[in-house]
N, C-alpha and C positions, 0 to 999 in steps of 0.2 A: 331769506334773510329776515324778513319781517316776522315770520313765524318763530324763528329762534329768539328774536328780541322779545316777542310777546310772551313766549314760554319763560324766558329768563325773568322778565319783569313780574310775571305771575308768581314764580317761585320766590323771588325776593320779597314780594308783598306778603306772601303766605308765611314766610319765615319771620318777618317783622311782626305780623299779627300774633303768631304763636309766642314770640319772645315778649311782646307787650302784655299779653294775657298771662304769661308765666310770671311776670313781676308782681302781679296782684296775688297776694296770699289769701287762701281760703280760711274762714274762721276755724275750721276743724284742724288746721295746721298750727294755730296759735296756742290753743289750750294745752297740748302736750309740752310746749315750751314753758308755759307758765307753771305747770305742775313740777316740771323738772327743776326749774329755778327755785321753787319753794322747798322741794325736798332736799336740795343741795344747800339751802340756807341763804340764797341770794334773793332776799325779799324785795329789794328795790326793783330788780328785773322782773320778779314774779308779778308785782303790782302793775308794773308798766305793761307787761304782756296781757294781763287781765283787762286793763283799760284799753289797750289796742284792740282786744277782742270785742269789747263793748262798742268802741268807735266804729270798727269795721262792720259790725252787725247793724248798727244804725244806718250806715251807708247802703246796706243791702235791704233795709226796711225791717230788720229783725229787732224786736223790742225786748224779748226775753230769751234766755237760754236755759230751759228747764233741765236738759240733760247735763249741761255743765254745772248747773247749780247743785244738782244731786251729787255729781262727782266731787264738787268742792266741799260739800258738807260731809261726804264720806272721807275725804282727805283730812278734814278737820277732826273728825271722830277718831280716825286711825292715828293721827298725830297726837291727839290728846291721850290716847291709850299708851303711846310710846313716850309720853312726857315732853313732847316738843310743843310748848305753848305758843311760840311764834307762828309755827306752821298751822296750828289749830286756829289761831286768830285770823290768819290769812284765809283759810278755808271758809270760816264762818262769814267773814266780811265779803268775800267774793260771791259766796252763795246768795247772800242778801242782795248783792249788786246785780247778779245775773237773773234772778227770779224772786223778787221780794214777796210774792204771794203764793209761792209753791207750798202745797201741802206736804210734799215729800221732804222738803227742807225742814218744815216745822216739826214733823213727826220725828225726823232723825235727830233734831236738836233736843226734842223732849226725851227721846230714848237716851241720848248722851247725858243729859242732865240727871236722869234717873240712875244711870250707872255711876255717875260721880258721887251722888248723894247716898249711894248704897241701897237704893230702892230697886225694886224689880218692876218689870214692865207689866206683869200680870200678877195679881194677888189671888190666892185661893180664898174662897169664902170661909168665914169662920164656921166652926162646928154648929150644927143646928141644935135647937133645944131638944131635950129628951122627948117631949110630947110630940113635936113635929117629926122626929125620927121614927117614933112608933107608928105614927099615922102613915108615914111614907112607906114603912116596911109592910104594912097591911095593904098597901096599894091605894090608900085613901088620899084625897087631896088635902093639903094643909089648910085650905080655906073652909070656913064653915058655911054651910048653906042652910037656910031656915025655910 
């Protein structure tokens, strides 16, 4: 009888531990909810979920979310291309919130700005002067050596 009571109490405590742990949501589960809310146009919920993610991360000791910041700036760029300015603003704001010093975010924003202004990311060099072209064709260096 004691053995049965012990087994039952262990099973009950194991079930309670699993259910208590199940109530805490992982940060990886919040980000899809935020992006879904943003793409559907519910920005109040999207900002709330992004703030929840930051708060939960700070409880776990996480200070930055570089992967989510890159995803947010990609969402902003895609939304900007589609003409959804509110979703683009959400993505840019959240990217800065998740990782303000991320080089991936900075370069993505620079690329997006270049696309909006009609510029290209890479420019071809201008045509070389005729003297330099002739020297290069002969296999000579363009620099003079004395």
